[in-house]
C-alpha positions in Angstrom: 15.1 7.6 -23.3 17.2 10.3 -21.8 18.2 11.5 -18.3 16.8 15.0 -17.7 17.7 15.6 -14.0 19.0 14.0 -10.9 19.5 14.9 -7.2 19.8 13.9 -3.6 17.0 13.1 -1.2 19.2 12.7 1.8 22.8 12.1 2.7 24.4 12.6 6.2 28.1 12.2 6.7 28.2 13.9 10.1 25.4 12.2 12.1 26.6 8.7 13.0 23.0 7.5 13.4 22.1 8.3 9.8 25.3 7.5 7.8 23.9 4.3 6.2 20.6 4.9 4.2 18.9 2.2 2.2 15.5 1.0 1.0 13.8 4.1 -0.6 10.2 4.1 -1.6 9.1 7.0 -3.9 5.5 8.3 -4.2 4.4 11.2 -6.4 1.1 13.0 -5.5 -1.3 14.8 -7.9 -0.4 18.2 -6.3 3.2 17.8 -7.4 4.4 16.9 -3.9 7.0 14.1 -3.8 7.3 11.8 -0.8 10.3 9.5 -0.2 10.7 7.0 2.6 13.9 5.2 3.5 15.7 3.5 6.4 18.8 4.9 8.2 21.2 3.4 10.6 24.8 3.8 11.8 25.9 0.8 9.7 24.1 -1.2 7.1 24.3 -4.5 9.1 22.3 -3.1 12.0 18.9 -4.8 12.5 17.1 -1.8 13.9 16.9 1.0 11.3 15.1 4.2 11.7 12.2 4.4 9.2 12.3 8.0 7.9 10.1 10.1 5.5 11.1 13.2 3.5 9.1 15.4 1.1 9.7 17.8 -1.8 7.5 20.5 -3.2 9.8 21.5 -6.1 10.2 18.2 -8.0 13.2 17.0 -6.0 15.3 20.2 -6.1 15.1 20.4 -2.3 13.8 18.0 0.4 12.6 18.5 3.9 14.6 17.2 6.9 13.4 13.6 7.3 11.1 12.7 10.2 10.4 9.4 11.9 6.5 9.4 11.8 6.0 6.0 13.5 7.0 5.2 17.0 8.2 1.6 17.9 5.3 -0.5 19.2 4.8 -4.1 20.5 3.1 -6.9 18.7 1.7 -9.9 20.6 3.6 -8.7 23.7 6.9 -8.5 21.9 8.8 -5.2 21.6 9.6 -4.2 18.1 10.5 -1.4 15.7 9.6 -0.4 12.2 12.4 -1.2 9.8 10.9 0.0 6.4 8.1 2.2 5.1 6.6 1.5 1.6 4.3 4.2 0.1 1.1 3.9 -2.0 -1.0 6.7 -3.4 -4.7 6.1 -2.6 -6.3 9.4 -3.6 -5.6 13.1 -4.2 -4.1 13.6 -0.8 -4.4 10.1 0.7 -1.3 8.0 1.1 -0.9 4.5 2.5 2.2 3.4 4.4 2.9 -0.3 4.6 5.3 -0.9 7.5 7.7 -3.7 8.1 7.9 -4.4 11.8 10.8 -6.5 13.3 10.9 -8.2 16.7 13.4 -6.6 19.1 13.0 -9.0 22.1 16.8 -9.5 21.8 18.2 -6.4 20.1 21.6 -8.1 19.7 20.4 -10.7 17.2 21.2 -10.1 13.5 18.2 -10.0 11.1 19.3 -13.3 9.4 20.4 -16.4 11.3 23.3 -17.7 9.3 23.2 -21.1 11.1 19.5 -21.9 10.5 18.7 -19.5 7.6 15.8 -18.2 9.8 14.7 -14.6 10.1 13.6 -12.6 13.1 9.9 -12.4 13.5 8.5 -9.8 11.1 5.0 -8.4 10.9 3.1 -6.0 8.6 1.4 -2.8 9.8 -0.6 -0.1 7.9 -1.1 3.6 8.4 -2.8 6.2 6.3 -2.4 9.9 5.8 -5.2 12.2 4.5 -2.9 15.3 4.2 -0.1 14.2 1.8 2.0 12.6 4.5 2.0 15.5 7.0 0.2 13.4 9.7 -0.5 9.7 10.0 -3.0 7.4 11.7 -2.0 5.0 14.4 -0.5 1.9 12.7 -2.7 -1.2 12.7 -1.4 -4.7 12.3 -2.3 -7.1 9.5 -3.6 -10.6 10.0 -1.5 -12.6 7.6 -3.2 -16.0 8.3 -2.7 -18.6 7.1 0.9 -17.5 7.2 2.4 -17.1 10.7 6.1 -17.5 9.8 8.2 -14.4 9.3 6.4 -12.5 6.6 8.6 -9.6 5.4 7.1 -7.1 2.9 8.7 -6.9 -0.5 7.3 -3.5 -1.4 4.3 -1.2 -1.3 0.7 -2.3 -1.2 -0.8 -2.2 -4.7 -4.3 -1.1 -5.7 -6.3 -2.9 -8.4 -8.7 -1.1 -10.7 -11.6 -2.6 -8.5 -10.2 -0.8 -5.4 -8.9 -4.0 -3.9 -5.6 -3.8 -2.0 -2.8 -6.3 -2.8 -0.1 -6.8 -0.1 3.2 -8.4 -1.2 5.1 -10.7 1.1 7.9 -13.3 1.3 7.8 -16.4 3.4 10.8 -17.1 5.5 11.1 -19.3 8.5 11.4 -18.8 12.3 14.8 -17.7 13.6 15.8 -20.9 15.3 13.9 -23.4 13.1 16.4 -26.0 11.8 14.1 -27.2 9.0 14.9 -26.4 5.4 13.9 -22.9 4.2 10.9 -23.1 1.9 10.8 -19.7 0.3 7.7 -18.4 -1.4 6.4 -15.1 -2.9 2.9 -14.3 -1.8 0.2 -11.8 -2.6 -2.7 -11.2 -0.2 -6.0 -9.5 -1.2 -8.3 -7.2 0.7 -11.7 -5.8 -0.4 -12.2 -3.7 2.8 -9.1 -1.4 2.8 -6.9 -3.8 4.8 -9.3 -4.8 7.6 -9.4 -8.4 6.4 -7.3 -10.5 3.9 -9.4 -13.5 3.0 -7.6 -14.4 -0.2 -4.0 -15.2 -1.1 -2.0 -16.5 -4.1 1.4 -18.2 -4.1 3.3 -16.5 -6.9 6.4 -18.6 -6.5 6.9 -21.8 -4.5 9.8 -24.1 -5.7 9.0 -27.7 -4.6 12.7 -28.6 -4.8 13.7 -25.8 -2.4 16.4 -24.7 -4.8 15.4 -21.6 -6.8 14.7 -18.5 -4.7 12.7 -15.9 -6.5 13.7 -13.2 -4.1 12.4 -9.6 -3.8 9.3 -10.0 -6.0 8.4 -6.8 -7.7 4.7 -7.0 -9.0 3.1 -4.3 -11.1 -0.6 -3.7 -11.9 -1.2 -3.3 -15.7 -4.4 -2.8 -17.7 -7.2 -5.3 -18.3 -6.7 -7.4 -15.1 -3.1 -8.1 -15.9 -0.2 -8.1 -13.4 3.5 -8.7 -14.1 5.8 -9.9 -11.4 9.6 -9.9 -11.7 12.2 -11.6 -9.5 15.8 -11.4 -8.4 16.6 -15.1 -9.0 19.1 -17.2 -7.0 19.9 -20.8 -7.5 21.2 -22.1 -4.2 22.7 -25.3 -5.4 25.6 -23.7 -7.4 25.1 -20.5 -5.3 24.7 -18.3 -8.4 22.3 -15.6 -9.5 20.3 -16.3 -12.7 18.8 -13.7 -15.0 15.7 -11.8 -13.8 12.6 -14.1 -14.2 9.0 -13.0 -14.6 5.5 -14.4 -14.7 2.2 -12.8 -15.5 -1.4 -13.0 -14.2 -4.5 -12.2 -16.3 -7.0 -12.4 -13.4 -5.7 -9.7 -11.1 -3.1 -11.8 -9.4 -5.1 -15.0 -8.6 -3.4 -17.3 -11.0 0.0 -17.1 -12.7 1.6 -18.2 -15.9 4.8 -20.2 -16.2 8.0 -18.3 -15.4 10.2 -17.0 -18.1 13.8 -15.7 -18.3 13.9 -12.0 -19.1 17.3 -12.3 -20.6 18.9 -9.6 -18.3 20.9 -10.0 -15.1 20.2 -8.3 -11.9 17.9 -7.1 -9.1 14.8 -5.4 -10.6 12.4 -2.6 -9.5 8.7 -3.2 -10.4 7.9 -2.9 -14.2 6.5 0.5 -14.9 3.8 0.9 -17.5 4.1 3.9 -19.8 1.2 5.7 -21.5 2.1 4.2 -24.9 1.7 0.7 -23.7 5.4 -0.1 -23.3 7.0 -1.2 -20.0 10.1 0.2 -18.4 12.3 -1.9 -16.1 14.9 -0.4 -13.8 17.4 -2.9 -12.4 20.8 -3.3 -10.7 23.3 -5.1 -12.9 26.0 -6.6 -10.6 27.8 -8.9 -13.1 30.8 -6.6 -12.8 31.0 -3.1 -11.1 27.4 -2.3 -10.1 25.4 -0.3 -12.6 21.8 1.0 -12.3 20.2 0.4 -15.7 16.8 0.8 -17.5 15.4 -1.2 -20.4 12.1 -1.1 -22.3 9.8 -3.8 -23.5 7.2 -3.5 -26.3 5.8 -7.0 -25.9 4.4 -7.0 -22.4 7.7 -7.9 -20.7 8.6 -11.0 -22.7 11.8 -9.3 -24.1 13.9 -6.3 -23.1 16.1 -5.5 -26.1 19.8 -4.6 -25.7 19.3 -1.4 -27.8 16.9 0.0 -25.2 19.4 -0.1 -22.4 20.2 3.2 -20.6 22.7 3.5 -17.7 21.1 5.6 -15.0 23.9 5.6 -12.4 27.5 4.4 -12.5 29.2 4.6 -9.1 32.9 4.9 -8.8 33.3 1.5 -7.0 34.7 -1.9 -7.9 32.6 -5.0 -8.2 30.7 -5.8 -5.0 30.0 -9.4 -6.0 32.1 -12.5 -5.5 32.1 -16.3 -6.0 29.7 -17.9 -3.6 29.4 -21.4 -2.1 26.3 -21.1 0.1 23.3 -19.1 1.0 25.3 -17.6 3.9 27.8 -16.3 1.3 24.9 -14.7 -0.6 23.6 -12.9 2.5 27.1 -11.7 3.4 27.5 -10.4 -0.1 24.2 -8.5 0.1 25.5 -6.8 3.3 28.4 -5.3 1.3 26.4 -3.7 -1.4 26.6 0.1 -1.4 24.1 0.9 -4.2 20.7 -0.6 -5.2 17.1 -1.2 -4.3 15.6 1.1 -6.9 12.0 2.4 -6.5 10.1 3.9 -9.4 7.2 6.3 -10.0 5.8 8.1 -13.1 5.0 11.8 -13.3 2.0 13.4 -15.0 4.2 14.0 -18.0 5.1 10.3 -18.2 8.6 10.9 -17.0 10.2 8.1 -14.8 11.5 9.0 -11.4 13.9 6.4 -9.9 15.0 6.6 -6.2 17.9 4.4 -5.0 20.5 4.2 -2.3 24.1 4.9 -3.3 27.6 5.5 -1.8 31.2 4.6 -2.2 31.2 2.6 1.0 28.7 0.1 2.5 28.1 2.1 5.6 28.2 5.6 3.9 25.2 5.8 1.7 22.5 8.3 0.9 19.3 8.3 -1.1 19.5 9.6 -4.7 17.0 10.1 -7.5 17.2 10.4 -11.3 14.5 11.5 -13.8 14.2 9.9 -17.2 12.2 11.1 -20.2 10.9 8.3 -22.4 11.0 8.7 -26.2 7.8 10.3 -27.3 
């Protein structure tokens, strides 16, 4: 593996509204056009973020000025705004946007309630573009029944070989609910392009309410196989464990036992390469933050040390500290200034990684790096 190029999607040090950029989603179209969505705000802690979209027609050398393609809209009579856009390629020119909507009935409330560990009401909307992201349909809401608690997206909608859509969610709990937080990672399935979602699978659901398999990152592999990886937090000692994984061999309906991947950090989805290997990009925060990549030749069971490649090494000190509670973990997340990698593969089998980065929590932009696998 070797890095062949890198660049910047967007960074704005002058506009106060766009100084803090996070949460990129990268999508490569057959024509060679690249799309990248991300969220921008004056400061990272702000609940309302502007969901933006930029494009490149020269493989990332230059990018269009970002636009906000989706206007805020109500849900069930509540005012709200779109916080994130996740992109999925559906066809030659067709792109799906999965949108995370957040309740703005009280704009002063933070996203996470530190007292109850509840989350603001979140919903899922979908929009499609038939012209490579130039124009978009009116967003339509998703019926997440039987789940009516906050259901934040964890990434883009996936498409199975059968054409089924797979929507990935986390289960949180209502903002003022004092009951214990039962976190779960959920996949929901649609056979009619998102009009109905009659099936679901609980990918993680710890009965002891102790291990939080956060930020699930599922990937569709060959032969009905899926692999899901997790940023794993043990709330009892308030420490992060290694990345954990589990696999499905029936298109996400049932899942194997979890296993420890042997590497620390916050992962992007596993990326299948044409030779059958898997690439995993992840943020290692055991010391100063490092964006890394490793490769597996056994379906994700092991990720040898000798395959490790450092993709980005910011000039910042460690952004992690000893924690005593879930509240400490959320406060720590708020201080991160680099992370949330999103990946895609080019026609040449190169890997494109988009991530947010900066020297200060509230001064971050969206960067990308290109990696060429060993042939």
